[in-house]
Structures are given as structure tokens and as C-alpha cells.
C-alpha positions, 0 to 999 in steps of 0.5 A: 633507132640505134641500139649500139652505143655511140662513140664519143667522137661520133656523138660529138660530131652528130651533136655539133659540139666538142668531145669535151662538151659530150663528157660535160653533158654526161657529167651533168646527167643529160646523156648517159655514158655506158662505157669508157668512150661510149654513150647510150644510143638515146643520147641524141634524143636526150640531148634534144629533150634537154635543149627543148627544156632549156628553150622553154625556160624549164632548165632547172640549172639555169632558171635564174638566168632565164628569170633574169632574161625575162625580167630584162625583156619585160623592162625593155617592153615597159621602156618602149611602151612608156616611150610610145605613150610619151610620143603620143602625148598620153603622158606628160611630165610631172614638171609640166603638170605642176607648171599648169596647176601653179598657173591655174591656182594662181589665177584662181587665187587672184579671182577669189581676192578680187571678189570683195572689190567687185562686190563693193562696186555693185552693192552698197555695203559698208567698208567693214562688210567688204573687209569681213568678206575679204578676211573670210576669203583670205582665211579660206585660201590660207586654210586650203594652202595649209591643207594642200601642202600637208 
């Protein structure tokens, strides 16, 4: 382990940064300046520790940036998962669901409204009885339609 102070240019070359960046690191307290143009012998280790913290997302000064990157990564993952689910036909569009349900409910309504006519053909009921059945079915359908649209 080195015990002598490191010259600024020597430290910059070792770290692969500019001399200005070395002075900026010292100003931010990441490395320690011991004299004019000289830095503490543990500057390389301190700089490496800073980079590890930064890579782990524990860099206090850039936590907002790290959080934003994490949010963006999650959004990309969600978008990809949604696209994959859609391509596997695990998801369908709301418009497609609505179109199918409109068709199903229209067929159901038509079947319900046909009941009085089918009963009239099979049973010997008076016209007033058939009209009463028809009225009850229509009222029930109207109530269902009113309740569902609320």
C-alpha cells in the first residue's frame, strides 16, 4: 500500500480521468487532498469505493437519477410483458370484449323476447296471458338494462 501522497497528474492517469475531475472528486469529498497538488495515498481505494456505491445505486447525490433509471427499466419491462401477453392472446382489447358481449346480450334479448311466442304455440293460453308474460319479460329486460348502465 502506498504511503506517500499522490500527485494530481499521477492520480488522474491512474484513475483514467482528467486533472479537473480529480479536483472535482476532492471538492466532493470522495478523495482527500493533503496538500497543494497532492492527494491522500488511499485516493484510488476511496474512488473505487465511490464507484461501487454508485453502481449499487447507493450514491446519495444521484439517488433521484438512479430512481428514475429504475422506474424507466420497470416501465420497459411492463411494456414488454404486456406485448408478450398480447401476442400470446392472453389479453384482448376492451373493444373486442365489448363487441362480443353486445352480440351475446343481443342474442339473449332476442331469445327472451321469443319466449311468449313459443309458449303460445305449445300451450293453450289466452292472449291476455301471453301478453302478461311478454310484459314481464320486457320489464325484466328493461330493469336489467337500467341497472347495468348505472
